[in-house]
C-alpha positions as CSV (number, residue, x, y, z in Angstrom):
1,X,-9.9,7.0,6.7
2,X,-8.6,5.0,9.7
3,X,-6.4,2.0,8.9
4,X,-6.2,-0.6,11.6
5,X,-3.9,-3.6,11.9
6,X,-5.9,-6.8,11.6
7,X,-3.2,-9.2,12.8
8,X,0.2,-9.2,14.4
9,X,3.2,-10.7,12.7
10,X,5.5,-12.6,15.1
11,X,9.0,-11.0,15.5
12,X,10.6,-14.1,14.1
13,X,8.4,-14.3,11.0
14,X,10.1,-14.3,7.6
15,X,8.2,-12.2,5.2
16,X,9.3,-13.0,1.7
17,X,8.0,-13.1,-1.8
18,X,7.1,-16.6,-3.2
19,X,9.0,-18.2,-6.0
20,X,7.4,-19.9,-8.9
21,X,7.6,-23.7,-8.3
22,X,8.1,-24.3,-12.0
23,X,10.8,-21.7,-13.1
24,X,11.9,-20.1,-9.8
25,X,11.0,-16.5,-10.7
26,X,10.2,-14.3,-7.7
27,X,6.6,-13.1,-7.8
28,X,5.6,-9.6,-6.5
29,X,1.8,-9.4,-6.4
30,X,-0.9,-12.1,-6.0
31,X,-3.5,-12.2,-8.8
32,X,-6.2,-12.7,-6.1
33,X,-6.5,-12.9,-2.3
34,X,-9.4,-14.2,-0.3
35,X,-9.9,-14.2,3.5
36,X,-11.3,-17.4,5.0
37,X,-13.3,-16.9,8.3
38,X,-11.3,-19.8,9.8
39,X,-8.2,-17.5,10.0
40,X,-6.4,-18.0,6.7
41,X,-5.7,-15.8,3.7
42,X,-5.5,-17.6,0.4
43,X,-3.4,-16.1,-2.4
44,X,-3.6,-17.1,-6.1
45,X,-0.4,-16.5,-8.0
46,X,0.4,-16.5,-11.7
47,X,4.0,-16.4,-13.0
48,X,4.7,-13.7,-15.6
49,X,7.6,-15.7,-17.0
50,X,6.2,-19.1,-17.5
51,X,2.4,-18.8,-16.9
52,X,2.3,-21.3,-14.0
53,X,-0.5,-20.7,-11.5
54,X,-0.4,-21.8,-7.9
55,X,-2.0,-21.0,-4.5
56,X,-0.5,-20.2,-1.1
57,X,-2.2,-20.0,2.2
58,X,-1.2,-17.9,5.2
59,X,-2.4,-18.3,8.8
60,X,-3.7,-15.1,10.3
61,X,-2.8,-14.6,14.0
62,X,-5.6,-13.0,16.1
63,X,-4.9,-9.5,17.3
64,X,-3.7,-9.3,20.9
65,X,-4.6,-6.3,23.0
């Protein structure tokens, strides 16, 4: 299998795990992720500690040759 990079992360990007907006717990894995053809990835999160659910959206940068 050949794995290819679909996007580039800017050098100054801060990649971090989201915190639950209700209790502040750090979340590790999204319950669901969906790619939008307009260039966004939507992540649905569910907090294991308090059960709060929320959605985040990430802009995908096009791959530059």
